[in-house]
Backbone as JSON, one array per atom type, in Angstrom:
{
  "sequence": "MSKFGKHLHVLDAGPAPLEEKEEKMKFRKKDWWKYLVSLFLLAVYLFPFYIIINVSLKAFGDTSSRIAFPSDIYWNNYQNVIQTGEIFTGIKNCLIITVFVLLLEIIVGCMASYGLARNQSKFNEVVRSVIMSFMMITPLTILVGVYSTMSNIHATSTYWGMVLVLSAFGLPLVIFLYTNFISSIPVALDEAASIDGAGLMQTFFMIILPQLKTITVTVIILQGVGVWNEYTYSYYFLQKTSMRTITLVIKTFFSAVSNDYGAAAATAVIGMLPLIIVYLCLQKYFIQGQVDGAIKG",
  "N": [[47.89, 66.35, 119.19], [44.77, 67.24, 120.54], [43.41, 70.3, 121.94], [41.8, 69.74, 124.04], [42.76, 67.21, 124.74], [45.29, 68.04, 125.71], [44.62, 69.54, 127.89], [43.37, 67.67, 129.51], [45.56, 65.9, 129.96], [47.11, 67.59, 131.56], [45.43, 67.89, 133.79], [45.22, 65.2, 134.64], [47.85, 64.83, 135.39], [48.18, 66.52, 137.47], [47.27, 65.83, 140.24], [49.23, 63.93, 141.1], [51.78, 64.65, 142.56], [50.42, 65.49, 144.85], [49.25, 63.08, 145.73], [51.54, 61.57, 146.27], [52.69, 63.01, 148.28], [50.68, 62.53, 150.35], [51.07, 59.83, 150.69], [53.54, 59.78, 151.81], [53.05, 61.11, 154.19], [51.31, 59.22, 155.37], [53.12, 57.11, 155.67], [54.82, 58.26, 157.6], [53.18, 58.56, 159.78], [52.66, 55.91, 160.33], [55.09, 55.2, 161.44], [55.15, 56.4, 163.98], [55.9, 55.4, 166.49], [58.67, 54.98, 166.24], [59.71, 57.55, 166.44], [58.98, 58.18, 168.9], [60.47, 56.37, 170.43], [63.0, 57.21, 169.74], [63.01, 59.78, 170.84], [62.88, 59.06, 173.53], [65.22, 57.63, 173.94], [67.01, 59.76, 173.39], [66.41, 61.44, 175.51], [67.27, 59.77, 177.67], [70.02, 59.7, 177.11], [70.75, 62.37, 177.3], [70.15, 63.07, 179.84], [72.22, 62.47, 181.91], [74.03, 64.62, 181.28], [72.47, 66.82, 181.82], [72.24, 66.53, 184.57], [74.97, 66.85, 185.5], [75.58, 69.46, 184.6], [73.65, 70.86, 186.02], [74.36, 70.32, 188.65], [76.91, 71.6, 188.66], [76.18, 74.17, 188.79], [75.4, 74.72, 191.27], [75.71, 75.84, 194.69], [78.25, 75.13, 197.24], [77.06, 74.5, 199.71], [74.4, 73.85, 199.01], [71.89, 71.74, 199.41], [69.79, 70.68, 197.95], [67.79, 68.59, 195.68], [69.56, 66.73, 193.18], [68.32, 66.8, 190.76], [66.55, 68.83, 190.66], [66.42, 72.12, 189.38], [68.7, 74.82, 190.23], [67.65, 77.47, 192.25], [69.07, 79.88, 192.45], [71.55, 80.54, 190.3], [74.84, 79.54, 190.6], [77.86, 80.69, 189.78], [80.41, 80.71, 190.72], [81.72, 78.23, 190.92], [82.74, 77.52, 188.43], [84.28, 79.86, 188.08], [86.2, 79.62, 190.29], [87.42, 77.22, 189.57], [88.58, 77.88, 187.15], [90.29, 80.04, 187.95], [92.27, 78.68, 189.58], [93.7, 77.28, 187.86], [94.36, 74.69, 187.48], [92.74, 73.11, 185.95], [93.36, 73.72, 183.31], [95.99, 72.71, 183.24], [95.43, 70.0, 183.45], [93.97, 69.75, 181.04], [95.94, 70.28, 179.22], [97.79, 68.12, 179.67], [96.21, 65.94, 179.2], [95.75, 66.37, 176.47], [98.29, 66.21, 175.29], [99.06, 63.56, 175.88], [96.92, 62.16, 174.66], [97.0, 62.77, 171.98], [99.6, 61.81, 171.17], [99.2, 59.13, 171.77], [97.22, 58.44, 170.0], [98.56, 59.08, 167.55], [100.56, 57.07, 167.59], [99.1, 54.66, 167.74], [97.6, 54.81, 165.34], [99.53, 55.0, 163.27], [101.22, 52.66, 163.73], [99.16, 50.76, 163.94], [97.67, 50.78, 161.45], [99.59, 50.14, 159.55], [100.52, 47.62, 160.39], [98.14, 46.3, 160.16], [97.79, 46.38, 157.44], [99.75, 44.45, 156.44], [98.74, 42.14, 157.65], [96.27, 41.92, 156.53], [96.67, 41.67, 153.77], [98.45, 39.5, 153.44], [97.53, 36.45, 153.42], [98.17, 34.09, 155.28], [98.89, 31.08, 157.22], [100.52, 31.6, 159.44], [100.18, 34.33, 159.81], [97.42, 34.38, 160.45], [97.56, 33.15, 162.86], [99.1, 35.12, 164.31], [97.18, 37.27, 164.14], [95.1, 36.16, 165.6], [96.32, 35.98, 168.11], [96.76, 38.64, 168.67], [94.07, 39.54, 168.74], [93.21, 38.15, 171.02], [94.32, 39.55, 173.11], [92.58, 41.55, 173.41], [90.73, 40.63, 175.2], [91.79, 40.74, 177.67], [91.63, 42.37, 180.69], [92.71, 45.63, 181.57], [93.04, 46.38, 184.22], [93.66, 43.97, 185.61], [96.29, 43.36, 185.19], [97.69, 45.39, 186.25], [99.58, 45.67, 188.42], [101.81, 44.2, 187.52], [102.52, 45.67, 185.18], [102.94, 48.19, 186.34], [105.17, 47.72, 187.98], [107.1, 47.03, 186.1], [107.3, 49.31, 184.43], [108.09, 51.09, 186.4], [110.64, 50.17, 187.04], [112.02, 50.87, 184.76], [111.93, 53.57, 184.98], [109.63, 54.93, 184.12], [107.43, 56.09, 185.14], [105.25, 58.83, 185.93], [105.81, 60.13, 183.59], [105.4, 61.33, 180.23], [105.91, 59.73, 177.99], [105.79, 57.13, 179.12], [103.16, 56.82, 179.87], [101.96, 57.09, 177.37], [103.17, 54.88, 176.07], [102.07, 52.64, 177.54], [99.08, 52.97, 177.31], [98.9, 52.93, 174.55], [99.6, 50.32, 173.91], [97.48, 48.95, 175.04], [95.43, 49.83, 173.54], [95.99, 49.23, 170.8], [95.21, 46.4, 169.92], [92.39, 46.54, 169.31], [92.47, 48.64, 167.39], [93.98, 47.52, 165.34], [92.3, 45.38, 164.77], [89.96, 46.83, 163.62], [91.15, 48.18, 161.5], [92.27, 46.0, 160.0], [89.95, 44.6, 159.13], [88.74, 46.56, 157.56], [90.7, 47.21, 155.59], [90.8, 44.58, 154.37], [88.57, 44.62, 152.87], [89.17, 46.28, 150.72], [89.78, 46.13, 147.24], [92.26, 43.8, 146.1], [93.26, 44.31, 143.57], [93.91, 46.92, 143.24], [96.35, 47.17, 144.46], [97.85, 45.51, 142.86], [97.67, 46.9, 140.43], [99.1, 49.14, 141.11], [101.58, 47.96, 141.55], [102.26, 47.1, 139.0], [102.61, 49.55, 137.8], [104.97, 50.34, 138.8], [105.24, 50.96, 141.47], [106.46, 50.63, 144.8], [106.14, 48.61, 147.78], [105.77, 50.29, 150.13], [105.2, 52.62, 148.8], [102.69, 51.94, 147.6], [101.14, 51.47, 149.85], [101.13, 54.08, 151.15], [100.25, 55.75, 149.05], [98.03, 54.6, 147.83], [96.49, 52.98, 149.62], [96.33, 54.16, 152.16], [95.0, 56.71, 151.69], [92.42, 55.82, 151.48], [91.64, 55.19, 153.99], [90.46, 57.01, 155.54], [87.84, 57.5, 156.77], [87.62, 55.32, 158.58], [89.82, 55.93, 160.1], [89.05, 58.25, 161.36], [87.05, 57.12, 162.99], [88.53, 55.62, 164.69], [90.01, 57.63, 165.93], [88.04, 59.02, 167.39], [86.89, 56.99, 169.04], [89.06, 55.74, 170.35], [90.31, 57.96, 171.31], [88.51, 59.22, 173.14], [88.5, 57.3, 175.06], [91.17, 57.34, 175.97], [91.36, 59.98, 176.84], [89.53, 60.07, 179.01], [90.73, 58.24, 180.78], [91.51, 56.75, 183.89], [92.47, 54.91, 185.91], [95.14, 53.89, 185.35], [96.35, 56.39, 185.09], [96.13, 57.42, 187.64], [97.95, 55.81, 189.12], [100.32, 56.02, 187.69], [100.83, 58.71, 187.05], [102.07, 60.54, 189.29], [103.09, 63.03, 190.0], [102.1, 66.41, 190.69], [102.13, 68.19, 188.52], [101.61, 66.62, 186.37], [98.99, 65.83, 186.34], [95.94, 64.52, 184.86], [92.66, 65.34, 183.51], [90.8, 63.71, 184.86], [92.18, 63.15, 187.18], [92.41, 65.82, 188.26], [89.72, 66.25, 188.87], [89.39, 64.36, 190.87], [90.69, 65.58, 192.9], [88.85, 67.1, 194.28], [87.48, 65.5, 196.03], [87.47, 64.07, 199.12], [88.21, 62.46, 202.3], [87.16, 64.09, 204.21], [85.39, 66.14, 203.12], [83.32, 66.59, 200.21], [83.46, 68.37, 197.23], [81.14, 68.75, 195.22], [80.04, 70.55, 193.31], [82.36, 72.0, 192.33], [83.77, 69.9, 191.26], [81.92, 68.86, 189.21], [81.86, 71.19, 187.67], [84.57, 71.29, 186.64], [84.43, 68.85, 185.25], [82.6, 69.4, 183.25], [83.94, 71.49, 181.82], [86.07, 69.99, 181.02], [84.91, 68.24, 179.23], [84.38, 69.74, 177.01], [86.46, 69.99, 174.91], [86.31, 67.42, 173.77], [83.72, 67.35, 172.78], [83.76, 69.34, 170.87], [85.57, 68.32, 169.1], [84.19, 66.01, 168.3], [81.94, 67.08, 167.01], [83.13, 68.3, 164.86], [84.08, 66.11, 163.44], [82.02, 64.34, 163.05], [80.58, 63.6, 160.74], [82.42, 62.08, 159.24], [82.78, 60.09, 161.15], [80.26, 58.89, 161.26], [80.08, 57.95, 158.7], [82.19, 56.24, 158.72], [81.27, 54.3, 160.6], [79.11, 53.15, 159.06], [80.4, 52.2, 156.81], [82.14, 50.34, 158.12], [80.12, 48.52, 159.13], [78.98, 47.57, 156.68], [81.12, 46.65, 155.16], [82.44, 45.09, 156.99]],
  "CA": [[46.98, 66.23, 120.31], [43.83, 68.36, 120.67], [43.53, 71.16, 123.22], [41.13, 68.95, 125.16], [43.66, 66.23, 125.23], [46.35, 68.66, 126.45], [44.14, 70.02, 129.21], [43.14, 66.37, 130.2], [46.8, 65.49, 130.44], [47.48, 68.39, 132.65], [44.59, 67.48, 134.89], [45.66, 63.91, 135.13], [49.28, 64.81, 136.04], [48.1, 67.46, 138.59], [47.15, 65.2, 141.61], [50.3, 62.94, 141.37], [52.46, 65.07, 143.6], [49.61, 65.41, 146.09], [49.16, 61.72, 146.23], [52.76, 61.13, 146.89], [52.74, 63.63, 149.71], [49.88, 61.88, 151.27], [51.56, 58.5, 150.95], [54.6, 59.98, 152.68], [52.48, 61.44, 155.46], [50.86, 58.01, 156.0], [54.29, 56.43, 156.15], [55.36, 58.89, 158.76], [52.03, 58.25, 160.73], [52.88, 54.44, 160.73], [56.27, 55.15, 162.19], [55.21, 57.26, 165.14], [56.52, 54.77, 167.65], [59.98, 55.14, 166.07], [60.04, 58.82, 166.85], [58.86, 58.09, 170.3], [61.57, 55.62, 171.02], [64.13, 58.13, 169.53], [62.89, 60.82, 171.83], [63.15, 58.46, 174.79], [66.74, 57.42, 173.98], [67.66, 61.08, 173.44], [66.21, 61.94, 176.93], [68.14, 59.0, 178.55], [71.52, 60.1, 176.95], [70.96, 63.73, 177.76], [69.87, 63.27, 181.34], [73.41, 62.7, 182.75], [74.51, 65.92, 180.91], [71.66, 67.78, 182.59], [72.6, 66.38, 185.99], [76.21, 67.32, 185.81], [75.53, 70.93, 184.41], [72.8, 71.25, 187.14], [75.24, 70.28, 189.95], [77.95, 72.6, 188.53], [75.56, 75.6, 188.97], [74.93, 74.83, 192.72], [76.75, 76.28, 195.77], [78.73, 73.96, 198.04], [76.12, 74.23, 200.75], [73.12, 73.49, 198.49], [71.51, 70.18, 199.61], [68.62, 70.31, 197.27], [67.88, 67.49, 194.85], [70.39, 66.99, 192.04], [67.5, 66.93, 189.54], [65.9, 70.21, 190.77], [67.27, 73.23, 188.75], [68.89, 75.74, 191.32], [66.92, 78.73, 192.25], [70.01, 80.88, 192.23], [72.67, 80.04, 189.66], [76.04, 79.8, 191.21], [78.91, 80.63, 188.7], [81.67, 80.69, 191.34], [82.38, 77.03, 190.72], [83.57, 77.74, 187.22], [85.31, 80.87, 188.33], [87.27, 79.12, 191.1], [88.3, 76.2, 188.88], [89.48, 78.62, 186.14], [91.35, 80.84, 188.6], [93.32, 77.9, 190.16], [94.56, 76.88, 186.6], [94.56, 73.26, 187.48], [91.88, 72.49, 184.81], [94.17, 73.91, 182.16], [97.14, 71.79, 183.32], [94.75, 68.75, 183.14], [93.61, 69.67, 179.55], [97.22, 70.2, 178.47], [98.32, 66.75, 179.9], [95.35, 65.01, 178.41], [95.88, 66.6, 175.06], [99.54, 65.63, 174.92], [98.97, 62.09, 176.02], [95.94, 61.66, 173.7], [97.52, 62.96, 170.62], [100.7, 60.91, 170.97], [98.71, 57.68, 171.75], [96.51, 58.26, 168.71], [99.5, 58.91, 166.41], [101.26, 55.74, 167.6], [98.11, 53.6, 167.37], [97.31, 54.94, 163.9], [100.75, 54.61, 162.42], [101.56, 51.13, 163.89], [97.99, 49.9, 163.61], [97.35, 50.67, 160.08], [100.73, 49.42, 158.78], [100.46, 46.15, 160.74], [96.98, 45.69, 159.51], [98.04, 46.19, 155.91], [100.45, 43.3, 156.25], [97.91, 41.02, 158.12], [95.13, 41.73, 155.53], [97.23, 41.31, 152.38], [99.22, 38.16, 153.41], [96.69, 35.48, 153.96], [98.93, 32.84, 155.62], [98.54, 30.53, 158.56], [101.28, 32.35, 160.47], [99.45, 35.71, 160.05], [96.17, 34.04, 161.15], [97.85, 32.95, 164.31], [99.41, 36.41, 164.81], [95.92, 38.01, 164.28], [94.27, 35.6, 166.78], [96.89, 36.31, 169.32], [96.44, 40.08, 168.86], [92.71, 39.73, 169.11], [93.01, 37.66, 172.41], [94.68, 40.53, 174.1], [91.3, 42.47, 173.74], [89.97, 39.97, 176.25], [92.44, 41.07, 178.96], [91.2, 43.62, 181.39], [93.95, 46.27, 181.91], [93.21, 46.4, 185.7], [94.12, 42.72, 186.08], [97.78, 43.33, 185.1], [98.15, 46.69, 186.7], [100.68, 45.5, 189.24], [102.94, 43.87, 186.77], [102.75, 46.75, 184.32], [103.53, 49.25, 187.09], [106.42, 47.18, 188.5], [108.0, 47.04, 184.94], [107.42, 50.66, 184.12], [108.79, 51.64, 187.51], [112.01, 49.76, 186.91], [112.73, 51.69, 183.72], [111.77, 54.98, 185.31], [108.68, 55.42, 183.14], [106.27, 56.68, 185.91], [105.2, 60.28, 185.95], [106.36, 60.62, 182.3], [104.46, 61.32, 179.09], [106.22, 58.54, 177.14], [105.38, 55.98, 179.77], [101.66, 56.63, 179.72], [101.66, 56.8, 175.9], [103.5, 53.42, 175.65], [101.13, 51.74, 178.12], [97.86, 53.13, 176.68], [98.91, 52.53, 173.07], [99.7, 48.94, 173.96], [96.16, 48.47, 175.43], [94.42, 50.28, 172.42], [96.34, 48.65, 169.54], [94.52, 45.27, 169.4], [91.2, 47.13, 168.75], [92.78, 49.44, 166.24], [94.44, 46.62, 164.39], [91.15, 44.66, 164.4], [89.24, 47.71, 162.82], [91.93, 48.47, 160.31], [92.37, 44.81, 159.14], [88.71, 44.34, 158.48], [88.45, 47.56, 156.48], [91.65, 46.96, 154.35], [90.5, 43.35, 153.71], [87.47, 44.93, 151.89], [89.66, 47.04, 149.64], [90.23, 45.12, 146.26], [93.73, 43.63, 145.92], [93.54, 44.66, 142.24], [94.46, 48.21, 143.29], [97.77, 46.92, 144.76], [98.54, 44.88, 141.72], [97.81, 47.84, 139.39], [100.12, 50.09, 141.54], [102.82, 47.26, 141.31], [102.52, 47.15, 137.57], [103.05, 50.98, 137.5], [106.39, 50.47, 139.3], [105.2, 51.35, 142.89], [106.94, 49.65, 145.83], [105.18, 48.19, 148.85], [105.52, 51.45, 150.94], [104.45, 53.52, 147.98], [101.39, 51.45, 147.38], [100.43, 51.72, 151.06], [100.86, 55.5, 151.39], [99.59, 56.42, 147.94], [96.84, 53.95, 147.41], [95.68, 52.42, 150.66], [96.18, 55.09, 153.28], [93.99, 57.7, 151.49], [90.99, 55.23, 151.69], [91.33, 54.87, 155.32], [90.09, 58.29, 156.25], [86.65, 57.29, 157.56], [87.97, 54.41, 159.69], [90.82, 56.62, 161.07], [88.24, 59.14, 162.2], [86.38, 56.31, 163.99], [89.62, 55.28, 165.64], [90.41, 58.85, 166.74], [86.92, 59.28, 168.3], [86.69, 55.89, 169.98], [90.27, 55.64, 171.23], [90.57, 59.28, 171.93], [87.62, 59.43, 174.31], [88.97, 56.32, 176.14], [92.49, 57.88, 176.54], [90.94, 61.28, 177.53], [88.76, 59.72, 180.28], [91.35, 57.2, 181.51], [91.75, 57.04, 185.28], [93.14, 54.01, 186.79], [96.54, 53.91, 185.18], [96.81, 57.69, 185.33], [96.17, 57.61, 189.16], [99.08, 55.14, 189.66], [101.56, 56.36, 186.96], [101.1, 60.19, 187.1], [102.17, 61.0, 190.71], [103.38, 64.48, 190.08], [101.02, 67.35, 190.49], [102.19, 68.85, 187.33], [101.22, 65.67, 185.37], [97.61, 65.48, 186.44], [95.0, 64.76, 183.84], [91.38, 65.89, 183.83], [90.09, 62.81, 185.8], [92.86, 63.29, 188.43], [91.99, 67.04, 188.84], [88.34, 66.0, 189.39], [89.5, 63.64, 192.01], [91.16, 66.42, 194.04], [87.73, 67.65, 195.08], [86.85, 64.55, 196.86], [88.36, 63.65, 200.24], [87.53, 61.82, 203.47], [86.59, 65.16, 205.02], [84.29, 66.78, 202.41], [83.23, 66.48, 198.8], [82.99, 69.49, 196.63], [80.47, 68.23, 193.99], [79.88, 71.69, 192.43], [83.53, 72.25, 191.55], [84.12, 68.67, 190.45], [81.03, 68.96, 188.15], [82.36, 72.28, 186.75], [85.74, 70.76, 185.98], [84.04, 67.84, 184.29], [81.89, 70.14, 182.17], [85.07, 72.14, 181.07], [86.96, 68.92, 180.46], [84.2, 67.57, 178.19], [84.17, 70.61, 175.88], [87.26, 69.64, 173.81], [85.79, 66.14, 173.07], [82.44, 67.67, 172.06], [84.09, 70.11, 169.74], [86.19, 67.42, 168.1], [83.23, 65.2, 167.7], [81.07, 67.93, 166.11], [83.89, 68.52, 163.69], [84.38, 64.9, 162.7], [80.8, 63.47, 163.09], [80.24, 63.17, 159.33], [83.25, 61.03, 158.92], [82.65, 59.09, 162.1], [79.11, 58.07, 160.95], [80.42, 57.21, 157.56], [83.05, 55.01, 159.14], [80.46, 53.29, 161.17], [78.38, 52.55, 158.05], [81.31, 51.36, 156.05], [82.45, 49.16, 158.9], [79.06, 47.7, 159.07], [78.77, 47.01, 155.41], [82.34, 45.9, 154.65], [82.78, 44.01, 157.96]],
  "C": [[46.08, 67.43, 120.34], [43.99, 69.18, 121.9], [42.84, 70.53, 124.4], [41.94, 67.95, 125.76], [44.8, 66.77, 126.11], [45.88, 68.99, 127.89], [43.84, 68.73, 130.11], [44.44, 65.75, 130.76], [47.3, 66.19, 131.59], [46.77, 68.07, 133.89], [44.95, 66.18, 135.49], [46.99, 64.01, 135.87], [49.24, 65.71, 137.33], [48.19, 66.72, 139.99], [48.3, 64.23, 142.03], [51.14, 63.38, 142.56], [51.78, 65.06, 144.96], [49.49, 64.07, 146.69], [50.37, 61.1, 146.88], [53.06, 61.76, 148.21], [51.94, 62.94, 150.62], [50.37, 60.49, 151.59], [52.73, 58.63, 151.9], [54.15, 60.25, 154.08], [51.95, 60.11, 156.19], [52.0, 57.16, 156.46], [54.86, 56.99, 157.36], [54.36, 58.54, 159.98], [52.28, 56.8, 161.27], [54.04, 54.35, 161.62], [56.4, 56.07, 163.46], [55.96, 56.63, 166.27], [58.1, 54.88, 167.5], [60.58, 56.4, 166.64], [59.88, 58.81, 168.41], [59.96, 57.5, 171.01], [62.86, 56.46, 170.84], [64.16, 59.15, 170.63], [63.26, 60.28, 173.21], [64.57, 58.3, 175.01], [67.44, 58.64, 174.11], [67.57, 61.63, 174.97], [67.19, 61.17, 177.91], [69.61, 59.46, 178.36], [71.75, 61.53, 177.5], [70.79, 64.02, 179.21], [71.18, 63.38, 182.2], [74.09, 64.04, 182.5], [73.81, 66.95, 181.72], [72.11, 67.77, 184.04], [73.96, 67.12, 186.31], [76.29, 68.86, 185.61], [74.74, 71.58, 185.64], [73.66, 71.33, 188.36], [76.35, 71.3, 189.86], [77.51, 73.96, 188.82], [75.09, 75.72, 190.34], [76.03, 75.14, 193.67], [77.06, 75.1, 196.58], [77.76, 73.53, 199.1], [74.65, 73.81, 200.31], [72.85, 72.01, 198.55], [70.24, 69.79, 198.86], [68.87, 69.12, 196.27], [68.78, 67.77, 193.65], [69.59, 67.12, 190.76], [66.97, 68.31, 189.48], [66.86, 71.31, 190.22], [67.45, 74.21, 189.96], [68.16, 77.0, 191.12], [67.77, 79.87, 191.98], [71.21, 80.23, 191.58], [74.02, 80.52, 190.22], [77.28, 79.52, 190.24], [80.3, 80.54, 189.36], [82.41, 79.38, 191.21], [83.33, 77.02, 189.55], [84.64, 78.72, 187.52], [86.48, 80.36, 189.21], [88.13, 78.1, 190.37], [89.19, 76.88, 187.85], [90.62, 79.35, 186.9], [92.54, 79.91, 189.13], [94.23, 77.39, 189.01], [94.8, 75.46, 186.47], [93.95, 72.5, 186.21], [92.7, 72.64, 183.52], [95.36, 73.04, 182.03], [96.51, 70.46, 183.01], [94.51, 68.58, 181.65], [95.01, 69.51, 178.83], [97.83, 68.74, 178.52], [97.55, 65.8, 179.08], [95.53, 65.15, 176.95], [97.23, 66.01, 174.57], [99.48, 64.11, 174.86], [98.04, 61.56, 174.93], [96.45, 61.76, 172.28], [98.64, 62.03, 170.28], [100.23, 59.44, 170.87], [98.06, 57.54, 170.48], [97.54, 58.09, 167.54], [100.23, 57.56, 166.37], [100.32, 54.63, 167.26], [97.8, 53.59, 165.91], [98.38, 54.47, 163.01], [101.0, 53.17, 162.45], [100.38, 50.3, 163.49], [97.68, 49.69, 162.21], [98.43, 49.95, 159.22], [100.7, 47.92, 159.15], [99.18, 45.54, 160.13], [96.99, 45.45, 158.03], [98.76, 44.84, 155.65], [99.55, 42.05, 156.51], [96.78, 40.83, 157.12], [95.54, 41.3, 154.17], [97.89, 39.9, 152.38], [98.36, 37.1, 154.15], [97.45, 34.17, 154.23], [98.59, 32.25, 156.92], [99.28, 31.24, 159.61], [100.59, 33.66, 160.8], [98.05, 35.51, 160.7], [96.4, 33.74, 162.6], [98.24, 34.27, 165.02], [98.07, 37.24, 165.06], [95.23, 37.41, 165.41], [94.83, 35.9, 168.01], [96.66, 37.8, 169.7], [95.03, 40.37, 169.44], [92.53, 39.26, 170.57], [93.46, 38.64, 173.48], [93.53, 41.53, 174.38], [90.55, 41.87, 174.85], [90.51, 40.24, 177.62], [92.03, 42.31, 179.49], [92.49, 44.29, 181.94], [94.18, 46.26, 183.44], [93.8, 45.07, 186.17], [95.66, 42.62, 186.1], [98.45, 44.6, 185.48], [99.48, 46.57, 187.54], [101.91, 45.2, 188.48], [103.43, 44.96, 185.87], [103.45, 47.88, 185.11], [104.95, 48.86, 187.54], [107.44, 47.4, 187.23], [108.29, 48.44, 184.6], [108.23, 51.43, 185.2], [110.24, 51.31, 187.41], [112.73, 50.56, 185.78], [112.39, 53.16, 183.86], [110.84, 55.71, 184.43], [107.41, 56.09, 183.81], [106.46, 58.25, 185.88], [105.99, 60.9, 184.63], [105.27, 60.51, 181.29], [104.64, 60.01, 178.28], [105.79, 57.28, 177.84], [103.94, 55.78, 179.7], [101.3, 56.38, 178.25], [101.91, 55.42, 175.53], [102.43, 52.55, 176.27], [99.66, 51.75, 177.46], [97.83, 52.76, 175.22], [98.89, 51.06, 173.11], [98.29, 48.27, 174.27], [95.13, 48.71, 174.24], [94.71, 49.59, 171.14], [95.54, 47.42, 169.1], [93.16, 45.74, 168.76], [91.46, 47.83, 167.46], [93.19, 48.5, 165.08], [93.2, 45.74, 163.76], [90.18, 45.51, 163.36], [89.98, 47.9, 161.44], [91.99, 47.23, 159.39], [91.11, 44.52, 158.53], [88.38, 45.31, 157.33], [89.42, 47.36, 155.33], [91.28, 45.66, 153.6], [89.32, 43.61, 152.62], [87.86, 45.74, 150.66], [90.24, 46.03, 148.55], [91.81, 45.07, 146.13], [94.21, 44.1, 144.55], [94.23, 46.09, 142.3], [95.98, 48.09, 143.67], [98.54, 46.42, 143.56], [98.72, 46.0, 140.59], [98.97, 48.9, 139.8], [101.49, 49.36, 141.27], [103.23, 47.26, 139.9], [103.06, 48.51, 137.13], [104.39, 51.15, 138.02], [106.36, 50.93, 140.81], [105.66, 50.31, 143.79], [105.85, 49.43, 146.82], [104.77, 49.44, 149.61], [104.74, 52.57, 150.14], [102.99, 53.26, 147.76], [100.51, 51.7, 148.67], [100.13, 53.15, 151.23], [100.12, 56.18, 150.25], [98.14, 55.84, 147.6], [95.9, 53.58, 148.56], [95.27, 53.39, 151.75], [95.07, 56.15, 153.01], [92.62, 57.2, 151.73], [90.71, 54.96, 153.11], [90.94, 56.06, 156.21], [88.81, 58.1, 157.18], [86.97, 56.45, 158.78], [88.94, 55.03, 160.66], [90.04, 57.58, 161.85], [87.56, 58.39, 163.31], [87.33, 55.98, 165.04], [89.97, 56.48, 166.54], [89.34, 59.08, 167.77], [86.86, 58.15, 169.42], [87.87, 55.75, 170.95], [90.57, 56.93, 171.96], [89.78, 59.64, 173.18], [88.09, 58.41, 175.46], [90.28, 56.86, 176.72], [92.19, 59.1, 177.32], [90.36, 60.95, 178.97], [89.52, 58.76, 181.14], [91.75, 57.65, 182.92], [92.63, 56.27, 186.06], [94.75, 54.06, 186.64], [97.11, 55.41, 185.35], [96.96, 57.9, 186.8], [97.54, 57.02, 189.68], [100.43, 55.61, 189.01], [101.86, 57.83, 187.11], [101.05, 60.66, 188.51], [102.53, 62.44, 190.91], [102.2, 65.37, 189.95], [100.91, 67.88, 189.16], [101.69, 67.92, 186.13], [99.8, 65.17, 185.43], [96.75, 65.64, 185.24], [93.67, 65.25, 184.38], [90.77, 64.99, 184.94], [90.95, 62.93, 187.12], [92.64, 64.69, 189.04], [90.65, 66.99, 189.42], [88.47, 65.29, 190.72], [90.0, 64.49, 193.21], [90.04, 67.0, 194.83], [86.92, 66.72, 195.89], [87.86, 64.05, 197.88], [87.56, 62.97, 201.24], [86.82, 62.87, 204.27], [85.38, 65.76, 204.34], [84.38, 66.47, 200.98], [82.67, 67.69, 198.13], [82.37, 69.17, 195.22], [80.4, 69.32, 192.92], [81.22, 71.9, 191.57], [83.95, 71.08, 190.71], [83.23, 68.64, 189.25], [81.49, 69.94, 187.08], [83.55, 71.9, 186.05], [85.41, 69.71, 184.92], [83.41, 68.44, 183.07], [83.0, 70.87, 181.23], [85.86, 71.17, 180.33], [86.22, 68.25, 179.29], [84.17, 68.51, 176.9], [85.13, 70.24, 174.73], [86.77, 68.48, 173.06], [84.58, 66.5, 172.29], [82.74, 68.48, 170.81], [84.67, 69.2, 168.61], [85.13, 66.54, 167.46], [82.27, 65.88, 166.71], [81.9, 68.17, 164.78], [84.09, 67.29, 162.74], [83.21, 63.98, 162.66], [80.51, 62.97, 161.76], [81.1, 62.11, 159.0], [83.19, 59.84, 159.91], [81.36, 58.23, 161.75], [79.35, 57.32, 159.66], [81.21, 56.02, 157.82], [82.24, 54.01, 159.7], [79.61, 52.41, 160.09], [79.22, 51.67, 157.22], [81.81, 50.13, 156.81], [81.34, 48.09, 158.91], [78.82, 46.93, 157.8], [79.93, 46.07, 154.94], [82.8, 44.86, 155.68], [82.0, 42.69, 157.73]]
}
């Protein structure tokens, strides 16, 4: 190739990256409305956080609008909540109940789902349908019956009683998620493990369980948030002061005489921090689990 040809080749190749960049810019300009909608949704979701943080920084006698930022920041709400120590009792109780509920749901849920997903029989279809039907039952509608039963076996104001009840309500959804995910895993992996001499339990723990990481994180976040924020059953079951959860601690600031919104908001803000930290640590796996669930489901 001549020198002229080489130079011409270089000149022809030069504008290509610039053209690609212009095409990308045009694509972004066309999608301006998507960014506008995203900003609007972001503002909608962040607005409640702004309100609760704003209220937590106002004094008890401050009657200004909840939206208006306080002229003088009042940190005593946080100071008083921390000094009483009730918030730490609530976090401890929530942590104990949430951890054990998640452990029970994950262990029982994924093992039950493995059997339902791998044994495609009419009986298993009936069992699966019955389990799914329990998702349609509102926990509040059977509160009286559950409370009467748990009271007879002295399970009120105990950790194990709350763990048992909340796990029972959460298991149908957990089994539904795990069953759909395990069904998408090729059966050939189980057969290969069986040929190599692995038993049923070895196949589950060595082959299947490691692949359930993303969906397990999804279960941890979805179910963990629900258990952490649970109020109705905690209100009736946890009657001792030492057993109060975060939601019950917040309730103590409301009475027929007066409502301390600032202290309640400060307690709620502190109570949200553990959930936010856990989500930030697991968000990558949570998003991946949502994508896998959408594709494989």
